[in-house]
C-alpha positions as CSV (number, residue, x, y, z in Angstrom):
1,M,88.1,68.3,118.5
2,S,91.2,68.4,120.6
3,I,94.1,70.3,119.4
4,T,96.3,68.7,121.9
5,R,95.3,65.4,120.7
6,E,96.0,66.2,117.2
7,F,99.5,67.4,118.3
8,L,100.3,64.2,119.9
9,R,99.1,62.3,116.5
10,H,101.0,64.7,114.2
11,P,103.3,67.1,116.3
12,V,105.1,68.5,112.9
13,R,101.8,69.1,111.1
14,T,99.9,70.4,114.1
15,G,102.6,72.5,115.8
16,A,100.7,73.7,118.7
17,I,99.8,71.9,121.7
18,A,97.0,73.8,122.9
19,A,94.4,76.0,121.2
20,S,95.1,79.5,120.7
21,S,93.6,82.3,123.0
22,P,90.9,84.5,122.3
23,A,93.5,87.3,123.1
24,L,95.9,86.0,120.4
25,A,92.9,85.9,118.2
26,E,92.1,89.3,118.8
27,A,95.9,90.3,118.1
28,M,96.1,88.1,114.8
29,T,92.9,89.8,113.4
30,A,93.3,93.5,114.5
31,G,94.7,95.9,111.8
32,L,94.1,93.7,108.8
33,G,91.2,95.9,107.5
34,L,89.0,92.8,107.6
35,E,86.0,95.0,108.3
36,R,86.2,96.1,104.5
37,A,87.6,92.8,103.1
38,A,85.9,90.9,100.5
39,T,87.8,87.8,100.5
40,V,90.1,86.3,103.2
41,V,92.4,83.3,103.6
42,E,93.5,81.4,106.4
43,L,96.3,78.8,106.5
44,G,96.2,76.1,109.3
45,P,93.1,77.0,111.0
46,G,93.2,74.1,113.4
47,T,90.1,74.2,115.7
48,G,89.0,77.6,114.1
49,V,89.8,80.0,116.9
50,F,91.1,82.6,114.4
51,T,88.4,81.5,111.9
52,R,85.9,82.7,114.4
53,A,87.7,85.8,115.1
54,V,87.9,86.7,111.4
55,L,84.2,86.1,110.5
56,D,83.4,88.2,113.5
57,R,85.1,91.1,111.6
58,L,83.9,90.6,108.0
59,P,81.3,92.5,106.5
60,P,78.1,90.9,104.8
61,G,79.0,89.2,101.4
62,A,82.6,88.6,102.4
63,R,83.9,85.1,101.8
64,M,86.6,82.9,103.5
65,T,88.7,80.1,102.3
66,V,90.4,78.0,105.1
67,V,93.2,75.4,104.1
68,E,93.9,72.8,106.5
69,I,96.1,69.7,106.0
70,N,94.9,67.6,108.8
71,P,91.8,65.7,107.5
72,R,90.2,65.2,111.2
73,L,90.7,69.0,111.8
74,A,89.3,70.0,108.2
75,A,86.2,67.7,108.8
76,D,85.6,69.3,112.1
77,L,85.9,72.7,110.5
78,R,83.2,71.6,108.0
79,R,80.9,70.9,110.8
80,R,81.5,73.9,112.7
81,F,81.1,76.3,110.1
82,A,78.6,74.7,108.0
83,H,76.6,77.5,108.3
84,D,79.1,80.3,107.5
85,P,80.6,81.6,104.5
86,V,83.6,79.3,104.6
87,E,85.2,77.0,102.3
88,V,87.4,74.4,103.9
89,V,90.1,73.0,101.7
90,E,91.9,70.0,103.0
91,D,95.3,70.5,101.4
92,S,98.9,71.8,102.1
93,A,99.3,75.6,102.3
94,E,101.9,75.4,99.6
95,T,98.9,74.8,97.1
96,L,97.3,77.9,97.8
97,A,98.3,80.0,94.7
98,A,96.7,77.2,92.5
99,R,93.4,76.9,94.9
100,V,92.7,80.8,94.9
101,T,92.2,82.3,91.6
102,R,91.4,85.9,92.5
103,P,93.4,88.4,94.7
104,V,92.5,88.3,98.5
105,D,92.6,91.1,101.0
106,A,94.0,89.3,103.7
107,V,95.7,86.1,104.8
108,V,95.8,84.9,108.5
109,S,98.2,82.0,109.4
110,G,98.4,79.7,112.4
111,L,101.1,77.4,110.5
112,P,104.0,76.1,112.9
113,W,106.6,78.0,110.7
114,T,109.8,76.9,112.9
115,V,109.2,73.4,112.5
116,M,109.2,73.5,108.6
117,S,112.3,73.4,106.4
118,D,113.3,76.6,104.9
119,A,112.3,75.4,101.4
120,L,108.7,74.8,102.6
121,Q,108.5,78.0,104.3
122,A,109.5,79.8,101.1
123,R,107.0,78.0,99.1
124,I,104.2,78.8,101.5
125,L,105.3,82.4,101.7
126,D,105.8,82.9,97.8
127,A,102.1,81.3,97.5
128,V,101.0,84.0,100.0
129,T,102.4,87.1,98.1
130,A,101.0,85.5,94.9
131,V,97.4,85.4,96.0
132,L,97.5,88.8,97.9
133,A,96.1,91.8,96.4
134,P,98.6,94.7,96.1
135,E,97.4,96.2,99.1
136,G,96.8,93.0,101.0
137,R,98.0,92.1,104.6
138,F,99.2,89.2,106.1
139,S,99.3,88.1,109.9
140,T,101.0,85.1,111.5
141,F,102.3,84.4,115.1
142,A,105.4,83.0,116.9
143,Y,106.0,81.8,120.3
144,A,108.0,84.2,122.4
145,H,110.4,81.6,124.0
146,V,111.5,80.6,120.5
147,A,111.7,84.1,119.0
148,W,115.5,84.3,118.9
149,T,116.3,80.7,117.7
150,P,117.7,80.4,114.2
151,P,114.7,79.0,112.6
152,A,112.4,81.7,113.9
153,R,114.9,84.4,113.0
154,R,115.2,83.0,109.5
155,F,111.5,83.0,109.1
156,A,111.3,86.7,110.3
157,A,114.0,87.5,107.5
158,A,111.9,85.8,104.9
159,V,108.8,87.7,105.8
160,R,110.7,90.8,105.6
161,A,112.1,89.9,102.1
162,R,108.7,89.6,100.8
163,F,106.5,92.6,102.2
164,S,107.3,96.3,102.3
165,V,106.0,96.8,105.8
166,V,106.6,94.4,108.6
167,E,105.7,95.0,112.2
168,R,105.7,92.8,115.4
169,S,103.1,92.9,118.2
170,P,103.7,93.0,121.9
171,V,103.8,89.7,123.5
172,V,100.4,88.5,124.1
173,W,101.0,86.8,127.6
174,A,97.3,85.5,128.0
175,N,98.2,82.5,125.5
176,L,99.8,79.0,126.1
177,P,102.8,79.6,125.5
178,P,102.9,83.4,125.1
179,A,103.2,84.6,121.7
180,F,103.4,87.6,119.5
181,V,102.0,88.5,116.1
182,H,103.9,89.3,112.7
183,R,101.8,91.8,110.6
184,A,103.1,92.5,107.2
185,A,101.5,94.7,104.6
186,L,102.3,95.6,100.7
187,P,103.6,92.3,99.3
188,V,106.7,92.8,97.3
189,A,105.6,90.3,94.5
190,S,102.2,92.1,94.1
191,R,103.9,95.5,93.9
192,T,106.4,94.3,91.5
193,E,103.7,92.7,89.2
194,Q,101.6,96.0,89.5
195,R,104.8,98.0,88.4
196,R,105.4,95.7,85.5
197,G,101.6,96.1,84.4
198,Q,102.0,99.9,84.5
199,S,104.9,99.9,82.3
200,A,103.3,97.7,79.8
201,T,100.4,100.0,79.6
202,A,102.8,103.2,79.2
203,T,104.4,101.5,76.5
204,S,101.6,99.9,74.5
């Protein structure tokens, strides 16, 4: 399945004109603790470059759910990963909280954030923090040439508002176009819920 062909068919949904490189996949999956993860979610897997990189790091017995809105790409992912511990969900990423009923250790995203409305960005990010475990981690990428545009800056601010720890990787030049990775940890929503639970226990 060609990501370029899908971009020409659905440029807003697909976002990328070329498949991500192995170098970007390495940057996207590094530092997430995948080697100790039990459950991982990927949003917008496309042709599965990040999916394979995640699977290569997961321990035996771990499970992965990928959410892909493009039906052609979803069908191709089911064929490619038919023998791997991967569940392919054909749906919008904003339904993630309804699809995933147990806390996950990491969420990896290849979604085209800067072509989304602010409202859609917010709904998806809220769904991400809703499903992450209190110590869960999140990674996504942005193209370097649009890093200082208003949509990209609003997205970066939205991530910082939802996570206690946020960092940005060096630019991955071995990608078309060059990109960098946003890594985030300690979702604010999860920490708030944890404190509420502790307060309820103390007063009971």
